[in-house]
DOTI-708412 format. One record per residue (C-alpha): residue in three letters; x, y, z; residue number from 1. Coordinates in steps of 0.25 Angstrom, whole numbers. Layout:
<rs>
> Ala,X,Y,Z,NUM
...
</rs>
This chain:
<rs>
> Met,332,-30,47,1
> Thr,324,-41,40,2
> Lys,312,-41,31,3
> Phe,304,-49,21,4
> Ile,304,-42,7,5
> Asp,295,-45,-4,6
> Ala,305,-40,-14,7
> Ala,301,-29,-24,8
> Gly,315,-25,-29,9
> Pro,321,-11,-25,10
> Leu,335,-8,-29,11
> Pro,343,-3,-17,12
> Val,357,-1,-11,13
> His,359,-1,4,14
> Pro,370,6,11,15
> Asp,381,-1,19,16
> Asp,383,3,34,17
> Arg,394,14,30,18
> Ala,384,21,20,19
> Ala,373,20,29,20
> Arg,380,27,40,21
> Ser,384,38,31,22
> Gln,368,40,30,23
> Gly,367,40,45,24
> Glu,361,26,46,25
> Pro,368,15,54,26
> Asn,367,3,44,27
> Gly,368,0,30,28
> Lys,359,-11,24,29
> Thr,365,-24,20,30
> Glu,354,-34,18,31
> Ala,351,-48,14,32
> Trp,339,-55,7,33
> His,335,-69,9,34
> Ile,325,-74,-2,35
> Leu,313,-80,3,36
> Asp,306,-82,-10,37
> Ala,308,-78,-24,38
> Glu,300,-79,-37,39
> Pro,307,-87,-49,40
> Gly,316,-77,-56,41
> Ala,317,-67,-44,42
> Thr,330,-59,-44,43
> Ala,337,-48,-36,44
> Leu,347,-37,-41,45
> Val,359,-38,-32,46
> Gly,371,-30,-33,47
> Val,377,-23,-46,48
> Arg,385,-31,-56,49
> Pro,400,-30,-56,50
> Gly,406,-19,-64,51
> Val,394,-9,-63,52
> Thr,398,5,-60,53
> Ala,390,15,-52,54
> Glu,387,23,-65,55
> Glu,382,10,-72,56
> Leu,373,7,-59,57
> Arg,368,21,-59,58
> Arg,364,20,-74,59
> Ala,357,6,-72,60
> Leu,349,11,-59,61
> Leu,344,24,-67,62
> Ala,340,15,-78,63
> Glu,334,5,-68,64
> Asp,342,-6,-76,65
> Phe,346,-14,-64,66
> Asp,350,-27,-71,67
> Ala,360,-19,-79,68
> Val,369,-18,-67,69
> Met,364,-27,-56,70
> Arg,365,-42,-53,71
> Arg,352,-49,-54,72
> Leu,352,-62,-45,73
> Pro,341,-73,-44,74
> Val,334,-73,-31,75
> Arg,330,-87,-25,76
> Ala,323,-90,-12,77
> Gly,332,-94,-1,78
> Glu,344,-86,-5,79
> Thr,350,-74,2,80
> Leu,357,-61,-3,81
> Tyr,366,-53,6,82
> Val,365,-39,1,83
> Pro,376,-30,7,84
> Ala,374,-15,7,85
> Gly,377,-8,-6,86
> Thr,371,-19,-14,87
> Leu,361,-14,-25,88
> His,350,-24,-24,89
> Ser,335,-27,-27,90
> Phe,327,-40,-26,91
> Gly,312,-43,-30,92
> Pro,302,-45,-34,93
> Gly,298,-59,-32,94
> Thr,307,-61,-20,95
> Leu,304,-62,-5,96
> Val,316,-58,3,97
> Tyr,320,-59,18,98
> Glu,329,-47,20,99
> Ile,339,-45,32,100
> Glu,347,-32,32,101
> Gln,354,-21,40,102
> Thr,344,-12,47,103
> Ser,344,0,37,104
> Asp,334,7,28,105
> Leu,345,13,19,106
> Gln,345,11,4,107
> Glu,347,17,-9,108
> His,339,12,-21,109
> Ala,338,14,-36,110
> Met,323,12,-38,111
> Arg,315,24,-44,112
> His,305,23,-32,113
> Arg,305,24,-17,114
> Met,307,10,-11,115
> Glu,297,14,1,116
> Asp,285,16,-8,117
> Gly,288,15,-22,118
> Ser,286,30,-26,119
> Ala,294,35,-37,120
> Leu,307,43,-35,121
> Ser,311,56,-42,122
> Asp,322,54,-52,123
> Glu,331,63,-43,124
> Gln,328,54,-31,125
> Trp,330,41,-39,126
> His,344,46,-44,127
> Ala,348,50,-30,128
> Asn,344,36,-25,129
> Ile,353,29,-36,130
> Glu,365,38,-32,131
> Ala,363,34,-18,132
> Leu,362,20,-21,133
> Leu,375,21,-29,134
> Gly,382,27,-17,135
> Gln,378,14,-9,136
> Trp,381,4,-20,137
> Lys,392,-6,-17,138
> Pro,396,-11,-31,139
> Asp,402,-24,-26,140
> Arg,390,-30,-19,141
> Arg,385,-42,-27,142
> Pro,379,-52,-17,143
> Asp,373,-65,-21,144
> Phe,362,-74,-15,145
> Val,366,-85,-7,146
> Pro,358,-98,-2,147
> Gly,364,-96,13,148
> Leu,372,-106,21,149
> Arg,366,-117,29,150
> Leu,371,-121,43,151
> Pro,369,-135,49,152
> Val,358,-136,59,153
> Asp,349,-147,64,154
> Asp,341,-156,55,155
> Gly,329,-148,51,156
> Val,335,-135,51,157
> Asp,341,-126,40,158
> Arg,349,-114,44,159
> Val,354,-105,33,160
> Ile,363,-93,34,161
> Leu,357,-84,23,162
> Cys,367,-72,24,163
> Ala,376,-66,34,164
> Gly,384,-53,36,165
> Pro,388,-42,46,166
> Tyr,374,-37,47,167
> Phe,365,-49,47,168
> Ala,364,-64,44,169
> Leu,351,-71,40,170
> Glu,348,-86,41,171
> Arg,336,-95,37,172
> Trp,332,-106,47,173
> Arg,323,-117,41,174
> Val,318,-127,52,175
> Gln,310,-139,48,176
> Ser,298,-144,56,177
> Gly,302,-150,69,178
> Ala,316,-144,69,179
> Val,321,-132,77,180
> Leu,333,-122,75,181
> Asp,339,-117,87,182
> His,348,-105,84,183
> Gly,356,-96,94,184
> Phe,359,-82,91,185
> Ala,367,-70,97,186
> Thr,361,-59,89,187
> Ala,346,-55,87,188
> His,339,-64,76,189
> Ile,328,-60,67,190
> Leu,320,-72,63,191
> Ser,310,-72,51,192
> Asn,301,-83,47,193
> Ala,302,-86,32,194
> Gly,293,-99,33,195
> Ala,280,-104,39,196
> Pro,277,-101,54,197
> Ala,288,-105,63,198
> Thr,292,-105,78,199
> Ile,304,-100,85,200
> Thr,308,-101,100,201
> Cys,317,-90,106,202
> Gly,318,-85,120,203
> Gly,309,-96,125,204
> Arg,298,-91,116,205
> Ala,292,-98,104,206
> Leu,288,-88,92,207
> Asp,280,-91,80,208
> Leu,285,-84,67,209
> Asp,275,-84,55,210
> Arg,280,-83,41,211
> Gly,287,-69,39,212
> Gln,288,-66,54,213
> Thr,301,-61,61,214
> Val,306,-61,75,215
> Leu,318,-54,81,216
> Leu,326,-63,91,217
> Pro,335,-54,101,218
> Ala,349,-59,103,219
> Ala,346,-62,117,220
> Leu,337,-73,114,221
> Gly,349,-81,109,222
> Glu,342,-93,102,223
> Val,330,-97,94,224
> Arg,323,-110,90,225
> Val,316,-111,77,226
> His,306,-122,76,227
> Gly,303,-129,63,228
> Ala,297,-128,53,229
> Ala,303,-114,51,230
> Asp,310,-105,41,231
> Val,316,-93,48,232
> Leu,326,-82,44,233
> Ala,335,-77,54,234
> Gly,343,-64,53,235
> Tyr,353,-59,63,236
> Leu,366,-51,65,237
> Pro,377,-61,64,238
> Asp,391,-63,70,239
> Leu,396,-67,57,240
> Glu,407,-76,62,241
> Arg,399,-83,73,242
> Asp,386,-84,66,243
> Ile,390,-85,51,244
> His,404,-89,48,245
> Arg,407,-99,59,246
> Pro,394,-108,57,247
> Leu,395,-107,42,248
> Ala,410,-111,42,249
> Ala,407,-123,51,250
> Ala,396,-127,41,251
> Gly,406,-127,30,252
> Tyr,404,-114,23,253
> Gly,416,-107,17,254
> Pro,419,-92,19,255
> Asn,415,-88,5,256
> Val,401,-95,6,257
> Val,399,-88,20,258
> Ala,403,-75,14,259
> Ala,392,-76,3,260
> Leu,381,-74,14,261
> Gly,385,-60,16,262
> Glu,395,-51,22,263
> Asp,406,-54,32,264
> Ser,408,-43,42,265
> Arg,423,-47,43,266
> Arg,425,-42,28,267
> Arg,417,-29,29,268
</rs>
């Protein structure tokens, strides 16, 4: 699932796959945010500070004193944050985000209102939500923003891997006017236009994408050409070894740098 978000700042935790299945749902909700734009001074709350206990977190959430227990990180356009399930998080206002995530609506949140419509919660429901959140919270989750890793391509083409894990990968392709990017793929790709109107060719058909438009490319198509000028976000389910580890190692990146892009399914 992908979406553009004009961030307003809810404070949720999402369950992982195991917790989701205990609720009768197939997927948890790991997600990632790529920052398209951010006002000066914009921040995000991401993960709980080391050493904070569940009781300390409970008291802070009830007091709505989030900075007492959470990490506040600066938000900068062009950076990406991979948010594993179980991470308490919030972003906005003043932030425009492209989000990619597991397909799931499951979440527990600490706000005193319903996220769907902003209506107030009773104290009983609010306290129940906080207890459910604490049950999903994973204290060791403290991800950081990363600038992404560039892969060498032809002149006039900038290909950056923004994040990667067992559930999804996200890349940003910038193609200068007059250049093209030819990209082969083995799994379905979601392409979203983050810039001015652009043209792609796939399956023998040219398709114009306006700013903010998205297209789904089935795996059977196998390849796509992006014509410059273009600024495109590409999300897909990766084979981590083939699509991420090998090309980045060949480009000279070490394993620790690559690991900072997200999760490695081999270590799960």
